[in-house]
N, C-alpha and C positions, 0 to 999 in steps of 0.2 A: 493796630496788631503785633503782638509780642510774638517774639525770634520765636519763642517754642513753641506757639500756634502757627508759626511759615514751615519752620520745621518739621513740624506731623502734618502739614497738607504735603507738605514736596513729597515727606518719604512716604505718605499715601496715594499719591500720586504715580511715585515712581510704582509701589508696589500694583494697581490698579492697570499700568503699562505692563509689568508683570505678566501679569492674571490672563490683558490680551493677548498678548504674543503666542503665549503656551497656548491659549485656546485655537486661535489663526492656525496652528503648526502642529494640533494632534491630530489624531486620526480621522479622517474624513472617508468613515468609507459608507459603499453605496450596498446596498443586498443584491445579489442576486438570486440566489435560493439556501435557504437550509432544512431546507425539507418537513417543516411542522406542520406542513398542512399537505396540501394536494399536490398531483402535478398538473392542474387543469394549465398553467404557462408553458406545459411543455409537448413538443411534439416528438412521438414515435413511428418510425419507419423500418422496414424493413425490404429494402430496393435491391437486393440480389440472395432472392428467398430458392433455396435450391434443394433442397430438404426432399428428402427422398425417404416414404411417404412425404406427399405435401403436408408440411405443420404450420395453419393458419399464423400469422402475427407471431415466428415461433423465438422472439426478443424474448426477456423478462425482466424488466424498469419501473421497479417497483419501491418504494418506502415500507423502512423496516424500523421498530422499532429499537433501541439500543441503551440498557440502564446506565446510567451515568449520577453516581452521587446520590441525589435523595428525589433526582426528576428521572423523567426520561426522558432523551433524545432520539432524532429519529435524521436517518439518512437513507439517500438513494443506491440502491444494489441494482448493479445491471452485471446481466450477462445476455451474450445471444442468443442462448438456447435453455430449452432443459436442460441438466444430464441427458447421455445420452442419441442424444436427439445433432445431427451436424450438417452442414451444406448451407447454413445463415450467411451469407458470405459480406454482409453490411448491415448491421444495425443500428441504425441514427437513433439520438436522442438531440433533441437541441430545445435551447431557449432564448427569447431574445431577452438582448442587455439590458438592463434601464437607461444608460448611458451611450450610443454610439462612439468609437473611437474616431475620431474624428483623421482628415491626415494631417500629420506634421504633428500629434499631440502623442506623449507618453500617460499609459496608464499601468497602474499594479494593480495586478490580479492573484486573491489568496484562496487557499480551496485546501480542507484536509483530504486525502485519500487512503485504501487501507485496501491493502489487498486481502480480498474474499479466500480466494486458492488460485495455486495456479496447476495444469498448464492454462495461460491464457493470449488473448492479444485485445487489446485495449489501446486508442486514443485519443485526445481529448485536448480542445482546445479552440482560441478563436473562430469566427467564418465571416468573413467580410461580403455572405453570398444572402440571398435571399430564399424561402425553404422548398421553392422549386427547386433549383440554382443547387442548394445543397445537395437534396435529395438524385439530382442527375448529376452530379461531379463528386458524393461520398465523400472521400479521402483530401481528392484535391480541394472539396470546400475548403481545408483548414488552412489558416493563415500559421500564428506559432503556437506549435503544437510539442505535445509529451503523450509519450507511449510508454507503456510498459507491457514484457510480453516476456516470455524464453520459448515462443518459435523458432522452427530452422527456418532461416532464408534460403531461399530460390538457388543459392552460392553454398550451401552448404554452410553457411554460418550458424552456428546457435547463440541466439540470448540469453543472459545468465539471468535476464529480472531484476534489471538496475532500470530506474529511471530513465528512462532515454528523451533526447531533446532533436528536434531537425536540425539537417547542416545543409549543405548545396550538394556534399557528395551522398544525402540517404540521411538515417540518424546514429545520434552519438549516443554512448550511454554519461550523465552523469560524469561530473570529475572529484574526487578527494582530492584537493592539492597540496594538504597538508600531508598525505603520503606522495602525493604526482603518483597516483593509480586511479582508477575505475573506479567509483564509488561501487561498493556492496550492492546484493541483489534487496530487494524488498522482502523485509520479511513480512511474511501474512497475520493477520487478526494483530497490526501495527500502523495506528494514527502516525502517518503521518503531517509534517504543515510544511505547500508550498507557496512560495512566490514567484511570481515571470514579471518582469520588469517590462512592461512593450511598448517599445518604442513605433511609434508609426507614422515616423516620418518617409520621404520617399525615400529611396536605395541611396538614391546624389548623394542626400544628405546624410547617412550614415544611418539610417533606416531598417525599417524593414525586420529586425531583429529582435531577439531580448533576454538576457538575464537570468537565472533560476536558481531560488534561495530554499533551502532546504533547513528542517529539524526532525529529528526522529528517527529511529537508526542507530548507524556510528555518527548523525552527526546529532550531541548531546546540545546546542544550540543554535541561532540561525548563522546558517555555514553561505556563501554564495560558491555556486558548485555548477554549473556552466556561464559561461561569459560570451557576448553575443551568437549563440542560439541563430539560425534565421527564420525568416518568413519559410511558407512550404512555395507558394506561389508571385508572391509577391506581388498583387494587379493596384496597391497604391490607392484604396478607398476604405472607407470607413470600416473600419468592425464589428459589425453587428448581435452577431448573436455566440454565444458560448453551443458547444458540439464536442459529443462522446458519440465515439465509435469504436464498435466490435466487432469480433470475426471465428466464427468455429476453427476457420480454413475448410477446404474442401474440400469433399466428403473421402477423395478416398488417401487423405493424407490431414486430416483435423487437425489445428492445434489442440484445442480443446476446450472448455466450459464454463475456466474458473473465474470468477470474477470478481471487481471491482467497485467497494465501498466509493459515495462519494460523498460531501456535506461543508456546507458555511463555506458559497462560494460567494464572494466578493471583491468589487473594483473600488479602484482611487485613484483620483489621479495624479496626476504628479509622479514620482518615485515617494512610496510609500512601505516603509520595511517593520509597521506597526502594528501585534495581532491585532482583530479585530474584533478576535474574541474574548479580551481582555478589558 
């Protein structure tokens, strides 16, 4: 074989190897839901329905269309109740993950969120409990938790509508590390891309925590906005459900029924900061 042919074969082999490497390190996302079909895989329950007069199944959890370019996109709209109805304290919706996050594993979760309106009180994230226990424990069914609210806390602190994470001392706004300040409140009717990298190792191994990245609003590109947020309960069990919860607040001091839109929920093994939509 001539040296020219050998050189060509070597070049071809090198290019093939590069192609293989690129393929093996490219996005490898599992779809949780993009809401282009039905909600048949979701369960929705109102476990603390204190509406007066009683309203059966008061939460609103529906797929709605959104015109996007030449095609129609669909998303999930979640509200604790219709406008004017208060007292639905725990409006839960959850779906089983396509792949459990075992103890010791790290997975990246991606989603898009859009605040339909304030005032509101929403929390969403992952659970390691079965549906029966999710219904029983509600907020304490969460592990990695993200939150959107402008409610006033029982101690008088007024949240401002920024995206929040869970810490051992409560909740914290995500941060703009460039300006060394809390991130600004989420803009309504604006889509935000959110990645949260979940470390489900034991707490003794620096697990039971998660990092959050955001693109949207003040963050024109993907930006780390919180490092080492903490799991809520630290049960050190496989994460098996995506869970969303919202709350009108008590009848005497309601928070409001503003909705939150969800779309394009994905998960990927390891740390994957690619965008599954691209």
